[in-house]
N, C-alpha and C positions, 0 to 999 in steps of 0.2 A: 258689447263693447262698441262705443261710438267714437269715431275719429273724423278728422278733417284734414285735407291736404293743404300744406303750407309750402309755398315756394320761397326758398332762401338759398343764397349763394349759388344760384343756377340749378339747384336740385330740389325736387319735391320730397318732403318727408311728412310723416304722420304724427299728429299730436292728439293724445287722448283727451276727450272732453268730459267723459263720464267719470265721476269720482269713484274710487275703489275703497270700501270700508273694511275694517277689521274689528270685530267685536272683542277678540282676545287682546289686541293691542290698544283698543279704545281710541283708534285713530282713523282718519279719512285721508287718503292720498288724492291729490288733484293737481292739474297743470294750470298755471295762470300765465298771462302775458307779462313779459318784462318790458318796461318802457323807460324812456329817458326824456326829461324835459329840458329844453334849451331856449334861448332867445336869439332871434334873427338880428341881422344888422339894423333892421328897421325897428327893433324893440318889440317885435311880436313874439309871444310865447307859443312854442310848438311842442307837441308830444309825439314822439316817434316810437314805434315798436322795435325793440332790439333783440327779441327772441322769446323764449319760454323758460319758465322755471318750474321745477317739481317741488311741491310743498305738501306738508301734512298738517292737520289740525285735529284737535279733540273732537269727539263725536258731537259735543254740544256747540261746536263752532269756535271755541276759544283755543289759545295756545298755538298759533301758527308758527311753523318752523320750515325753513328752506332746506330741502334735501339736496338739490342740485340746481345750479344756475346755468348749466350749459344747454346745448340744443337737445333737450330731453325729448325722446320720441314717445314713450308711454310708461305709465305705471301698470305693470302686468297683473300682479297678484300678491296677496299677503300669505306668508307661510303659517302653519299652525303655531309656530314659536313666536309669531308677531313680528317677523321681519318682512321688509318690502322688497320685492323683486321688480326691477325696472330695466328698460333698455335705454341706452344713451348714445347719441351720435355726437362725437367730438370732432369739431372742425379744426381744432388746433393740431391734433396728431392724426387726424383722418382715421379714427377707429370707431367701430360699432361695438359697444360694450354691453354685456349683460351684467348688471350690478345687484348687490344685495346690501340693503341698508338696515342697520340696527337702531331702533329708537332708544335703546338703553345707553349706547355709546355715542349715538348721533353721527356715526361714521359709516361710509359706504365702501365696500371693497369690490374689486373686479372679479367676477366669476370666470368669464371667458371673454375674449375680444378678438375681432377680426378686422382686416383692412376695410375701410368704408367703401373703397372703390370696388372691392370684390363682393362684399356682403352688405347690401344697403337696406337698412330698415326704411330709409327714406323712399324706397321704391315700392313699399308694400305696407299694408295694414299690420299693426302689431297683433300677434296671435300666439297664445300660449296656454297650457293647462298644467296644473301642478299635480304630482303624485299625491294621493291622500295622506301619506305619512310625511310629506313635505321634503323628501330627500332629493327628488329629481323634478325637472321641468321639461315638458315636451313643447317645442316651439318651432315655428316656421321661419326659415330664412329664405329670402328671395334673392336669387342670383341675377343681377340686372343684365339686361341685354342692350340697353342704350341709355343715354342721358335723358331721354324723354320719359323714363320711368317704366318702360315695358320690361316685365320680368321674363327672363329666358326660361327659368324653371324655379319651382319653389320646393325646398328640401325640408323634410321633417326630421328634427334632431331631438335627442334626449340628453340633457345636461345635468350632471351631478352638481348640486348647488354648493357642496362643501369642498369637493376636490377640483371642480372645473373640468373633469373628464367628460367627454361627449361621445355620442354614438349616432351615426347616420342611420335613421330608421327606414326612410324611403326617399329615393332620389328626386322624384318629381310628383308632386301632389297638389291638388287644387281643392281647397276647402275654406269655409268661412266660420266653421265651428269645430272646436276641439273639446274633448272631455276624457279625463283619465279616471276610470272606475272599474272596480272588480278585476284588477290586474291587466286591463287592456285599455288602449287609447282609441276612443271613438271619434270619428270625423264624418261630417256631412258634406256630400258633394252633389249639388243639384238635388235630384230626387232619391239619391242613394245614401244609405247609412252603412259605413264601413267600420271595421275595427282592425287593430294591429297590436301585436305583442310589443311591449316596451323593450324587449330584447332583440327586436327585428323579426324578419320573416315576411310572409306574404300578406297582402291585404285580404280580409275576409268580408264578404258582403253579408250584412246582418239583415237588411230589409230594403225594400223598394217602396218609396212613398209616391204614389201617383199624384200628378198635378191636379188642382181643382178642376171641376167640370167646366169645359169650354176653354181651358188654357192648354195649349199645346206644349208638350215637353220639349226643351231645346235639344 
């Protein structure tokens, strides 16, 4: 997953650059810049960026549709049923929302939402992994420690995409990779590979990956 930090409204937030494709839905989700063209008093034409919008298109590049025009943080994953899971930061009501979009109806519904000041995706890279059956999503929320974007801690949650019920799996975790497989959630932290039950419990170290020769482990 590739992202970039964008500063807006005094807060940094992440925007996904890498398109996310679904073969079952026949669609690709991607984020594009939203712009506005205007003329200055001197008659000069200017184009300014007003934010980002989340779009989908067919696998052949046709049929572009706008999913959300708000401050979208990231398209996370497609479910086996062909629905798109994404996170959205709304500056109007100051909410960080986990959304589920259906290409059949063209509508998106809120799965779970939190106050943006308390749970800010704009403080952290979007990170999530889907249960193989598509029922639940494990994702990382960063609890911000300051306006400068420093996370006080990062919490691993499991969210039921149908009911919106959620469970805290681990209160403070640092990882840049998540994978849900064989009934466990795997995460990589530096040179360690850990796993965790989706029902909670202790972290279990699966393996230690030594750094390349000549590179000192942090």
